[in-house]
N, C-alpha and C positions, 0 to 999 in steps of 0.2 A: 206743095212740094211734099212729096210724098218722102218716107225712109228710105233710104238704104238698103240694098240688097242684104251686104253684113250685120245691119240690124234687126232686118225681120228675120236674116238665120241667129241669131243671137237670142233674139223672142222667145224663134219657138223652140230654138232646145231651151230656154230655161221654164218656161210652158210644158217640157215635158216633165225635165226635173224636179219640179210641181207637181207634176202628175194633172195640170189642167188641159182637157180634153174641149176642143170646138164641140161637141158633143151635148156638153155641158154644159154650155153658153146660151143665156138667150141673147138677142143681139135685133136692136133695133134703132131705127133712126128717126131724131125727133126734129121740128124743125128749131131751129136756132134765135136767140134774143142778141140784144142785147149788144154791143161795139161793133160795127165794122159795117152796117148802115146797110140798103135795103136787099146786097143779094144774101147776106146773113138770114135775113126777115125771107127770103123764096123758098132758101131753101134748105132741104132736110138733113141737112150736116151735125145736125148734135148726136151723139154715137151713146145709146143706154144700152150696160154693157148686166147682164146678173147673169152669176157665178150657181148653178145650181147644188152641188153640194154642201157649198157653206154659206150660199145665203146672200154674200160679198155683191152686193148693189153697186154700180162707176157711170156717172154722168160727165162726159167729155165734152168741152167744149173749146178747147184753147185756139183751134186755126182751123180757118175758113173754111180748111180737106177736110172732105170725110174720111178718105184713107188715113192721113194721119191722127185723124180723131181716135179710129178706129187703133191704129199702132200705141195710140197712146193710152186710150184707155186699158189696154192689153198690157201693155208695162205696168200699170197702177195698179191691175190684178195682180200680179203678179207679185208687186209689193207687199198689198196687203193678203196676199193669200203664204208669203214667206214671213210676216210678220205673225201671222196668226199661230201657223206650226211653230216654229225656233222662239215662239214666245218674247219677242222683241219691237221694240218700238221701232218705226217707219222713221227715216229720216225728219217730216215734219213732225211727225208727233215730239222727237226728239226736241226740234230747231223751238215747237212753240213750250214747250217743260221747258227748259233754257230761260226762254225769257221769263215763263212765270217765276221762278228760282230767280232771276231778276230785281224783278220789281215790286217781290216779297221784302216786307217791314223788315229789319234787325230785330230780336230782340234785344231789350237794355242790357243784357249781361252783353253780348257785342259789340253792342253801341258803344257800351263804359268800355270794353276793352281794345278796340280802335281808336279813341278818343285819347287814353293810353299812351298808345303806343305813336299816339300821332304829338301830343307831348313831348315822348323824349325824345321825337327827331326834330322837334323844331330846339329843343336843347344844344344837340349834339351841331344843329347845325348854326345852332349860334359860336358856340366852341371853336367851329371853321373861320370864324372871320380875323380877319392880321388886329394886332394890337394897335393899332391906329385907327383902326376903323370901327374903338370905341364911344370915340363923340360925336358918333353920328348918329 
C-alpha cells in the first residue's frame, strides 16, 4: 500500500521547508531480511538513505513495499533533521527518556517522603471509618 497523494505532498513540503533536496540524498535498495517470508528475502525492498550535508543515515524495512519504505525513510529523515536543527528530541527519544525516568530508582530522601505521605494518607482513611466499624 503506497502513501496517498496528500501525504506525499505534505512530505515534499516538509522536505522543502527543512531544505532537504533529492540531489543531497544517496538512496540504495538492499535485500530485505527478517519477517515476511520468502518474498522479503528475494526482493530489494529495504531502503537506505544518506543525507550528505548532515551525514544522517536511515535504513527502513517496515513494510514489504519499496515505495512505502521510501516514504517512511524520508519521513524519518525529516524528523531527524528537524530535531537536529531545532535542538529538540524526536518522539522516539522522548519516549525512551520517559521510560528511563520511570525505571530510575528513587533517592533515599524521595523514598522517605513518599512513605511519610502514605502513612499520613492511611491515618486519614482510618478517621473516615464510622464509629460502629471500630470493633472490626
